[in-house]
N, C-alpha and C positions, 0 to 999 in steps of 0.2 A: 643152384646157379651154375654158370659155366665153369668148366675145368680150366686149369692153368694151361696156357699154350706150351709151356715148357715140359709138361708131362707127356708120357707116351699115350697115344690114342688107340692102342691095341687093347684087346680084352685083358682085364685084370681080375684075379680072384679076390682082391681086397675091396672092401666097400668104399664108397665115396667118403673122403675125409678120414681115411685110416692113417695109422701112425706112419706107415712107410710112404704113403702118398697123400699127404694132407691136402684136401680139396683137389684131389688129383685125377679122378676119373669115375665113370659110372660103375655101379655095382653089377650091371648086366653087360656081357660082352657085346661089342659092336660088330655087326655083320660086315664082312668085306664087300666093298662096292663092286658090282659087275659092270664091265664096260661093253656096251653093245651099240651098234649104230642106231641112231634115232632119226627118223624122217620127220622133218618139221615143215609144215606148210606155212605159207605166208599168213594165212588167216590165224593160225595158232599163234604165230609170232606177234601179230597185231593184238590179239586178245590178251596175250600175256603182258604185253607192254601197257595196255590200257589198265589191266588189273593192278600192275605194279604202280602205275601212276595214281590210281585211286587209293592204294594202300599208303603211298607216300603222302598224299594229301591228308588222309585220315590221321597218319602219325604226326604230321606237322600241326594239325588242328587240335590234337589231343593235348591235355595238360599232363598226361602221364609220360614217363620215360619208357622206351621200348628196348628190349634186349633180345638177342638171338644168339644162342650158344651152339656151335657145331661141335658135337661130342667127339667126332673123329679127329678133327684138326685142333680143337681147343680154342679156336678163334671165336671171340665174342664181338658181335656187332652192337654198339650202343647208339641209340638215336641221338640226334643233337639235343632233344629235350631232356634225355637222360643226363647228358653231361651238364646241361644248363641247370638242372635241379641241384647239382653238386657244385655249381659256381664256375664251371668251365665252359669255354667256347669249344666248338666242334673239333678244331685242330689242336686244342691244348690237352686232349685226353685220348690216349691210344686205345685201340680196340683189343686190349689184352686183358686177360683174367686178373692179372696182378693189380690192375686199376680198381677192381672190385674188392679183392681179398685184402688189399692193404688198407682199404677204407672201412672195412667192416669192424664194428665195435667188438672188442674182445669178449665182452659178456654175452654177445649174441651169436658167436661162432658155433657153439654146440647145438643150439636150437635150429639154426639155419642149416647146418650139415645134416642133422637128423631129418629135417623136412624134405630136403633134396633127395636123400637116399630112399626115404619112404615113397616118394613119388616115382622115382626111377625103378625101384624094385617092385613095389606092390601097386603102383598107380594111385596111391593116396593123393588126394587133391593137394596141390602145392599152393598154400596161402599163408604167408608168414609175415611178421613185422620185425624189422631190425633197424639198427641205426648205422648210417654211413657218415663218414667225416666230410664235412663241407670244406670248400677251399679256404674259408676263413678260420678253420680250425675247430669250429663247433660241430656237434653231431646233430643230425636231423633224422627224424623218424620217417620210415617208408613202409608202405604195405606192398609186398611183392607177390604177384600171382603168375603162374606159368603152367605150360603144358608141354609134355614130351611128345616128339614125333617118332613113331616106331616103324620098323620095316615089316616085311611080310611075316617074318618069324617072331615079331613082337619085341624085338630088341630096340632100345631107344637110339636114335641116330642124332637127334638134335633136340633142343629144348628152348622155347621162346616164351616171352611173357612181358610184363610191364611192372613198373614201380610207381606208386602214388605218394606224394608228400603228405603225411598225416601228422606232422609236428604239432600243428595248432590243436588238432583233435586230441592228441595224446596229452598236451598241456592242460586242456580243459578237463580231460578225464582225471588227470592227476590232481587238479584243483578240487574237482568234485569228490574224489576219493578222500582228499585231505579234510574237506568239510564234513563228509560223511563220517570219517574216523573221529573227528572232533565231536560230532553230534553223538556218536556211539559212546565215546569216552565220557562226555558230559552227562548223558542219560544214565550211564552206568554209575558214575560218581554220585549223581544226585538221586539215584534210584528212581528215575523217571521212565515211565512207560509210554510208548508211542502207539497210537491206534489210528486206523483208517476205516471209516464207515462208508461203504458204497450204498447210497440211498436208493439207487435204482434196483440193484440186485439184492438189497437188504442183507449184505454180508459185512462182517467185521474182520479186519486183519490186524493182529496184535504182534508186537515184538516180544522177545523173551521176557523182558522186564514186566510186561503187563500180566503175564501168567503168575509171576511171583507176587505181584501186588494183590492179586485176587486169590492167592493160595491154591491154585489149580495147575494142572499140567496141560500141555498143548493137546494131548490125546483126548482129554475130557471136555474140550471146548469145541462146540459145533461150528462156530464162526458165524452164527446167525445173530441178528440184533437181539432177539428174544433171549438168547443165552446170556447176554450181558445183564438184561433186566432180572434174570433169575438170581443173579448174585447180589442184587441190591437188598438193603434192609427194607422190609415191607412198608415201614412208615415213611420211607423216602421215595418210594417208587412213583407215586402219582406226581409228586412235585418235580422230580427229575425228568419224567416223561414230558411234562408240560414245558419245562425249560428247553429241552431238545426241540420240541415242536416250534417254540417261539424262535429259536435260532434258525430253523429251517424256513420259517416264514419270513425271515429277514428282519426280525424285531430286535436283533442284537446278537453278539457272539455268545457262545456257550461258556459260562463261567459259573462253577458251582462247587459245593462241598456236599458229600453224601457218605453214607456208611455202606460197607459191604460185609456180607456174612461169609466167613471162610467155612470150608467143610468141617473144621473142628469146632464150629459154632462161636469162634471169637469174632469180635467186631473190630473192623479197621476203618479209619476215616480216610477218605480219598479227596484230594483236590483235583478238579478236572477243568481243562480249558479246551476249546475247539473252535475252528472257523469253518465256514461253509464255502465250497467252490460251486459255481453255477455256470450254466451254459449261457449263450447269448440272449436267450429269452428270459433269463433269471431263474430258471428251474434248477433246484438243488441237485447236484450230481454226487457229491461226496462231502464228507465232513471229517476233517483231520484234526487230531488234538493230542494232548498229553494227559497223563495221570501221574500223581505221586502221593506217597503215603504221608499223611500229616497226623497220624495217630499220636505220636509223641508230642507234637506241637499242641494238639488239642488237649492232651492230658496236662501239659504244662499250663495251658490257658485255663483249664478247669481248676487246676491247683491254685493258680494265681487268683482266679475269681473267688474261690473259697477263702483264700488268704485275705483278699480284699474285703469280702463280706465280714470275715472275722475281725479284721482291723477296724472296719467301719463300726461294727458292733462294739468293739473295745473303745473306739473314740466316742461313740454315743454314750457308752457307760461312763467314760471318764468325764464327758461334758455334763452328764446328769449329776455325777458325783460332785463336780466342781460347782454346779449351780446350787445343789443342795447344801454343799459346804459353805458357799457364799451366803446362802440364806441363813444357815444356822449360826455362822460367825457374825454376820452383819446385824442380825436381830439383837443379840446382847450388846453389840457395839453401838447400836442406835441408842440404847438406853444409856450407855456410858458417856458417849459424846453429847447426847441431848441433855442429860442431867448436868453434865459439866458446864454446858452453856447456860442452863438455868441457874446453876449455882454461882457462876461468875457474875451474875447480875444482882447478887445479894451482898450484904456487908460481910467482909471476910477480914481476918487478921492477916498480916503479911505472911505468917507461916502457913496459914490455911490456903492463901492464894498461891504460895509456892507449891504446896502439895497438889493443889488443883491443876496447876500448870504441868506438873509431872504426869498426872493422870491423862490430861489431854494430849500431851506429847506422846505418851505411850500408846494411846488409842490411835493417834495418827500414824505412828510407826507400824502398828499392827495392820491398819487399813492399807498402808503402802505395800506391805509384804503380800497381803491378800490380792491387791491389784496386780502385783507382779506375776503371781501365780496364774491369775485369770488371763492376763495379757499373753503370757507364755502359752497358755492353752489355746487361745484364739489364733496365735501365730502358727502353732504346731498344726492346727486344724485347717490352716489356710483361710481363716475367716476374718483376719485383721484387714481393715480398710482405712483409708484416710478420709477425713472430713475437710475438704478444701473450702476455704472461705477467705475473704480479705482480712488482713491483719497488719499491724505496725511492727516491723522487725525490732526496732530499738526498744519499744515498750515491752514486747514479749520477752526479749532477752533480759531486760532490766527487771521485770516483775519476777522472773525465775530466780535471778541472783539475789534480789532483795529478800525473797522468802528464805534463802539459805544463809543470809547474812548473820543471823543470830548464832547459828552453828559455827560459822567462821569466827565470830567475835568471842565465843566461848573458848576457842583454842588460840585466841589472839593472832589470828591469821588475817592477812590483807586479802580482800576479795574485790576484784576489779574486772571491768570489761571495756573493750574498745572495738567499735565498729568503724571500719574505714568510711570516710566521707563519701567515697564513690558508690558505696552499697545503697541501692534503692531502699526506701523505708516501707512503702505501701505495697505489700505483696499478697499473692493468693496461694494459700497452702494450708496445711493442718498445723496451726500454731500450738494446739494442745499437745500433739505428738512431738513437735519440735521442742517444746518446753520439757516434755518427759525425757527426751534424750539428754538435754542440757542438765536437767535436774539429776539424772543418773550419773553423768560424767563429772559434773561439778561436785555432787555429793560424795562420790568416790574420792575425788581429789582432796576434799576437806577431810574425809575419813582417814586417808593414808598420809596426810601431811601434818607433822607436829609443829614445825616452825616455818615461817617464811610467808609465801603468798600463793594464791590461786588466781590465774588471770585467764579470761576468755577473750579471744580475738576473733573477729569475723572479717574475712576478706572476700573480694570478688574473684572467683576463679575464671568465669567466662560470663558473657552477657550478650543477649540479642535484643531485638526491639520489644519482645513480649515475655521473656523469661530470663532468669539469672541463676547461675550455679554458684552457691556460696560455700566457702571453705571456713569451717569452724575449728579453732584450736583451743583446747583446754589444757593449760600448762600449770604444773605444780612444782613445789620444791620438796616433795615427799620422799618416801622410802625407795621408790623406783621398783622396777621389775627385772628379774633375772632374764637373760636372753632366751634361755630354753623354755621360759614360761610365757613368752609374748604371744604365741599362737593359741595356747589352751585357754587363756583367760576369756576368750570370746565364746567358749563352749558353755552349754547349759550346766548349771549346778557346779561350776568350777571356779575356783579362785587360785591366785598365784601360789599360795602356800596352804598346806593342809590345816595349819593352825590359824589361817586368816579369818575364817568364819567365826571361830571361837573368840579370837582376839578383837576383831573389828565388827562382827555381826554381818547380817545380810544373807540373802538366799542364794547368791551365785547366779542369779538369772538376769540381773540388770544389764550387763554388757551384751548378753545374747539377745535380749529384747531390743536394746538400742541398735544393734547391728541389723536386725530384721526391719526395724522402722526406717533406718537409713536406706536400706534397699528399696523399700516402698517409695522413698523420696528420690529414687534414681541416683543414689549416691553410694559412697563406700566409707567404711570405718577402719582405721588402723591406729597403731600406737608406736611411739618412739620413746625409749626409756633408758636411763643410766642408773644402775643400782646406787643408792645413797645420794644421788643428785636430784632426781625427779623424773617426771614423765610428762609427755605431751600426747594427748589423744586428739586425733584428727578425724573429722568427718565432713563429707560434702553433702549438699542437698540442693535439689532443683526446685525453684518456686516460680510461679507466674508473677509478672509485674503488672500491678493494677494502676489504672489512671487515678490520680489523687482527686477526690471529690472537692467541689468548691466549699471553702470554709472548713476543710478538714485539718488544715495546718494553722498553727498559731503565728500570726504575723509578728515580726520583730519590730517593735516600735522605734521610730527614729530617735527618741530620747534615750534609748538604751545603748545606742552605738557610741563607742568611745568611753564607756564607763570604766573607771579605774578600779580594778578589783584585786585585793590582796588575797592570795590563795595560800593556805597554811596546811601542810601535810608532811609527815615524816617519811612517807612512802613515795619514792621517785616515780613509780608507775602511775599512781593516782595523780600526782602533779602533772605529769605529761598528758594524761587523758583529760583532766579538767582544763588545762591550757588549750588543748585542741578544740574543746567545746566552745570556750569563751571567745577564742579567735574567730571561730566560724560565725559567731554572732557580732563580729566587729567590735568586740570589747577589748580592753587593755589589761591583761592579767600580769601580776607580779608574783613570782613563785618564791616561797620560803619554806624551809624544812621544819620549823618549830615555832613555838610561841615567843621565845626570847628573841629570836631573829626577827619575828614579825613586829615586835615592839620597837626594835631598832629602826626598821623601815618606817614605822609610823612617826617616831620621834624625828627621824631625818627628813621627812617630807615637809615641804613648805606648805603654807596655808593654801596657795593656789593649786598645789598638786596633791592635796590630801586624797586619800582613797574614798571612793563612793560606797564601797561594800567590802566586807570581809567574809571570806568563805573558808571555814576552818574545820579540820577533822576533830573528832572528839577524843579518841584514844591516841595520845602521843606521849612519849617519855618526857619526864621533867615537868613540863607545863601542858596540861591537857587543854582541850578546846574550851571548856567552861571557865577555867582559870584565865585563859588568854582573853576571853570575852570580858571577864571582870577587870582584868588589868587595862584593857583598852578603854573601858568605861571610866575607870578611876583616872586614867591618864588624860582623856579628852573631855570627860564629863558630857556636857550638852552637845559638843561637836563630834561625839563618837559616831562613826559610821555604823549602819545596821550590820548585824552579824548573823549569818546562816550557818547552822551547825550540821555537819555531816556525821551521822552516827548509825551503826548497825544495831545498836541496843534499842530495846523497847522504850516505853514511856517511864524512864527511871525518875524517881522523885526529884533528884537534883536537876534534871533537865526540865521537868515541869516547873520547878521553882524559878529557874532562869527565864523560862518563857513568861511566867507570871510577872516577874520583875522587869521584863523588857530588855534584859541583858543580851538575849538572843531573840530574833524575830521569827525565825522559822527553823524547824528541824526536818531534814531530808534524810530518808533512809539510804544507807550505802548498800551497794554502789549506786551512785546517783544516776537516775535516768535523765537524759537531756530534756525531755518534756517537763519533768518535775522541776528541774533546776530553772529552766526558762520561765515556767509559770510562776515560780516563787519570786524570781527577780522582777518579772513584769508586775506582779501584784504589789511588791514592795514599792516600786517607783511610780505606780499608778494609784496607790492607796496609802498616803502618808500616815494614816492613823495606826496601821499595822497592829490591829487588835490580836492578842494571842489566841491561838486555837486551843480547843479542849477535846480530849478524847471522847468519842461517842460511846454510849452505853452498849452493853453486849447485845441487848434486844432493843433496837430503836423503836420509837413509838410509830403507830400507824400514820401514814401521810394523810393530810386533811382531805385530799380528793378521793381517798379510798374509804367508803362507808363500812360500818360494821357488817360482817357477813355471818350468816347462819350456816354453820359447817357441821355436817354429819361425818363422824369418824367411825369407819367399820374396821375394827382391828381386834384380833383375839389375844394379842400379847399385852399383859398388864403394863409392863414397862414402856412399851411403845405408845400405849394409850396415854400414859402420864406425860411422856415427853411431848407428843404432838399437842395434847390438850393444853398443857402449861404454856408452850410456845405461842399457841394461837390466842389463848386467853390473855396472856401478858401483852400481846399485840392489840388486844381490844376486840376480839371476835367472840361470837357466841358458839359454844361447842356442845354437841350431843354425841354420846358414845354408845355404840352397839358392838357386839362381839362376833357377829358373822353376817353373811350376806342375806340370810332369811330375815333376821331382825332388821337389817337395813331396809329391805324391801317393804316390810310392814311399817316402818317408821316413815318412809317416804310417802306412803299412801295416806298417812294421817296428818303429816305436817309438811310445811313448805320449807325447803332448804335452798341456799344459793349454790352449794357445791357439796360433793361427797368425796372424802379421802378414803379410797377403797383398797384395803389390803388384798393381795392375790390369794395367798394360801390361808384359808380359814375353814373351820369345821362346818358341817351341815350344808353350806352353800358357799363356794369360793367366790372370789372377786369377778372372774369371767362370767360365771353363771348368774351372779346377781346383776351384773351390768346388762347381760342379754335380757333378763327378765324386766329390767327397767326400760330398756328400749322397746320391748314388745308392748309394755303398758302404755308408753308414750305414743306408739303407733295408733292405739285406739283412742286415747284421751288427749293427745296433743302435747306440746311442750318439749323441752329438751333440758334435762338436768345435767349440770357439769359433773363428770366423774373423773377424778384424778387417781391414777393407780399409784399405790405404794408397794414396792417390792424390794426385797433384799437380793433378788437375782440380779446379776450384772453381766450376763452373757449377751453377746450380740444377738439381736432379734427379739429380746424381751420387750423393748419399747414398741417395736413394730407389732408384736403379738398383742400387746395391750390395746394399741390403737385399732387394730383389726377387730378386736372384740367389742368395739363400740365406745371405748374410753376416750376422753378428750385430751388427757395429758398424762405425764409420768413423772414420778419423783422416786429416785433410788434411795434406799435406806443403807446406811444411816444418813439421813438428810441433815443438811445444815439449815440453820434458821433462815438465812438470807435466801437460800434456794427455795425453801418451802414457801416463804412469803411471796417471793417473786412469781412462782408458778400459780399459787392460789389467787393472788390479788389481781392478776391480769383478767380474771373472770368476774371481778367484783361488779355489782349493779352500778349503773350510772344514774346521775341525776336527770331530771326531765329534759334539760337543755343539752345533754350530751348524747351522742350516738350510742345506741345499744348494740354491742357485738352480736353477730348473727348466731353465735353458738351459746349465748348466755340468756336464759329465761327460766322462770319458775313454772311449775306445772299449772298453777291457777291462772296465770296471766298469759299462757301460751298463745291462745287464739287472738288475744288483743295485740300481742307483740309480733307474732308471726302471721303474715297473711296466708290465705289459703292457696295462693299461687305466686310465682315469681313474675312480677309484671315485666321486668326488663327482658327476661328470657322469653316470655310470651310474645313480646313485640318482635324479638329477633326471629322467632319461629314463624310468625305470621308474615312478616316482611312489609306488607302494605297496610297502613293504618285504616284505609277505607274498607278493608275486609273485616275489621274487628267487629263492628256491630252485626254484620251478617253472621259471622261465626258464632258470636255469643247467642244470637237468636236461635240458630240451629242447635246449639248445645242445650239451651233451655228446653226445647221441644224434644230432642232426641233423648236426653238424659231422663226426662220424665217417662217417656215410652218404655225405655229399657228397665228403669226402676220398677215400674208397674208390672212388667212382664216377669221380672225376677221375683217379685213378691208373690205373684199368682203361682209361679212354678214352685216356690218354696212352700206355699200353703198345701199344695197337692203332692209335695215331695217328688216332683217330676224332674229328675236329673237331666233328661235330654232337653227339656225346655229351659232349665235354669242355666246350663252352661253357655248357650249362645247369648243369653241376655247379659250375663255378667261379663262375658268376653267382649261384647260390643261396648259395654260401659268402660271396660279397661282401655280399649282402643280410643274411645271418645275422650276420656280424661287425659290420655297421653299427649293431647294436643295443647294442653293449657299450663304446662310446667307446674302442676299441682302435686307437690311431693306427698303430703299426707293422704290425699285422695288416691294417689297412685299406689301407695303402700297397701291401703285397704283393698283396692281393686285387684291388685296382684294376689293378695291373700285369698280373696273370694274366688278368683280364677283357679287357683290351685285346689281349693276345696271342691269346686265344681268338677274339675277334671278327675279328681279322685272319688267323686260321688259321696262326699262327706257333708251332706246337706244339713244334718242335725247340728253341725258346728257353725253353720253359716249365718244363722239368724242375727247374732250379736254383731257380726262384722257388717252385715247388710244395713243394720240400723245405724252403725257408726258412719258408713259410707253415705247414707242418705243425708245425715246431718252435715257431713263435710261438703256434699254437693250443694246443699242449701247455702252454706257459707260461701262457697265458690261462686254460685250464681249471684249472690248479693254483691260480692266484691267486683265481679265482672260488670254488673249494672252500674256500679259506682264509677268504674273506669270509663264506660261508654258515656255516662252522664258528663264526666269531666271533658270528654272529647266533643261534647255538644250534640250527640245523637244517641237516642235511647230506644232500644227495641221494646217490644211489648213485655210487660211484667209477666213473670211465670205464673201459671195456674197453681193453686195450692196443691201440694203433694199429699197423697194418701197417708194417713197416720202409719208410722212404722209398726211392724208386727212385734 
């Protein structure tokens, strides 16, 4: 750039930009100017003027700033545009060198000086970029280009050039560099390689990381596409080549994982992605993408996969162990519980009955522990599901607590429950699992409470039009839980104290199972406790709200409203709950805490205001409920109101005596369910005779509408045989025993049975195999024998597996008498005037009971009744033709002719909803396809008989419709 005008213009030995003359002069001496007269013609003057005018116009029209530096004088001429680029008007910036030097960025002085010196001294092209300060104080980037003018001796006399504002370009370059640096850092940090495949030239360009990913150096890579393929694992080559071709064809981006072989023969896994760039016509030009090494990730995935397989194998082994354990434990338990039920129906002394009760309770406890272990296994395996169905909330809670009332009575604990009136009663959910949660929490509360009470409260947490979130609270006055143990009690096999299991019993699984069940109900479980004071377990559960069916609720009779009822209970919570119930039915309760106080109320009441009913607790201090009932009877004699006794005790002799004598009219198990109490009150005031009730025997007699059944029991266990046979014989059924499936199959072929109770695990032929053999036999001979599975397995899927094997129903061992009777007797034969269930028929009467086709389904398939006679006529003709063809082919063992004949029969029969014929036709079709003609003769005979029956029933249908096609021609005798 130009020298400072303040510096000397004579030759100087120092270079431009030297210390003594900073930006002070050229490195080459300036030749002195010679003065000689010059003759100028007018034409030359005019030409020069025109040239200068054109130059001025070009300068004004250019976006560049122009400068002209006279090296001898140091004067610098700046064009107006030069000044404008720096934010100045023409008159605001002097044509002095200092205007340039003072604005040059300090960081650019050295490079600019070197460029000028190189141009003036050696003629090196002057093309440099530097920053100049704008008038607003900012620096802008300029590109400066210039050329020196030299005299005859080659010395520079002046230098002129231009500057161009490149600030925007430099900013863009800086941004691009920043992005590029970020990309480089990112690829380096992630060990990501970048590749560029020129599809036209068939060349690959890799960055440094790519070579590292493939274990090679740049020198060993030719850059051709084939060089990349050479590094692939041979098993992956064809697949990856096709993926790249699909991407180039535009069928998607390149996204793949493959293996590469390093020179040291190690295998590395590579993840690759790429996109294709195309020209305007869609032709691929290049493919750009990334690679990164996923060997460690694949190794981790492989390790995880192996661990998962091992875990699944372990889970399967555990499930199989639990299933086997279930079977092994439940089999002897079946004998214990079954024999206990049988024994309870005999005459026993009080001591013997007490011992028997201990046996049954112990068996129930063992069964409960086993169920906990199995439930925990299901939950752990993620196989626990809910069986949602409609249920009554108040009855479900009441039933659960009534079952626990004897345990509470044994410890002289009060057990009560209260459900807010706002809580809907008819819900949809899994009532069994809800009862399991309550049974666990209330059972624990009773276990850990020595004195006081256990109270269950149910509140509404939130509610919408179709579902409700309920909040359950189980409160006790027990030992409480230490604060540091509150969290661990919900863990598996854990209790609050190490001695707890030994002192109180239990598996330590109950709360863990309850917590998982609560989660399945979209709720949560937590506890609040104070050591020595008691605990409150909370849980929430979401259930659907069901519409109450017509007639599902017991109406409150008008005559019951206003009844004056004396309620006697020494427990304030019970009094409050009973009062709330009675008030909701518009009755008038009077509450008193004991028998003596009740008598004072009765004595003090006038004749007009005497009580209509007395509701008294049994266990009370001083005067219990029975003594109170006696005192009321003695006091009022014939005018004594009826007395209902609330008791958690069983059928004690003294209670039975009071019922027989009429001193009490009803006994209701505590805690009283609202439905039980309302039913009792309604019955009392609608049935004045109030006959005393009697306990039902352990094994009730067979109902009159259930006929005696012929039952085959296939069971290899002697104890299980005895239990099942005795239960069914005492019920009045006829029983035949066999020890395995093979014997059962032989017995079924000889005799007619109404049902088979089939054990699953038996020697020689198990229950599944025997059932399959029975169904195969029925396919040929007709009929359907009821098969009910008996299994000690209790894992999820066992029932479904039995039904899938062809069984009709399922009873889990150890079975209860009521469950066994209910399951079996729903398949009992019906009298002639009763409808016969579709799945209940003996083999000998199968064709009489079961038609050859489903008439309703046939009508639906045909659609138009007018077509039925035509279709039947075609069936008669076509079936005869195909049967004859099949017989002829079978005689000559011609498989090629046999197959189309039976295949046509199969398609023809498929139009008539004929189940038995379809089964036979399908079997024949399979035999024909596999050319097993020697096995087909018996099946073809059976099919011919079934077609005859089908034709007969079709003609009967057409006759009923009033139109009959021609009768079929006699068929040829079967082979």
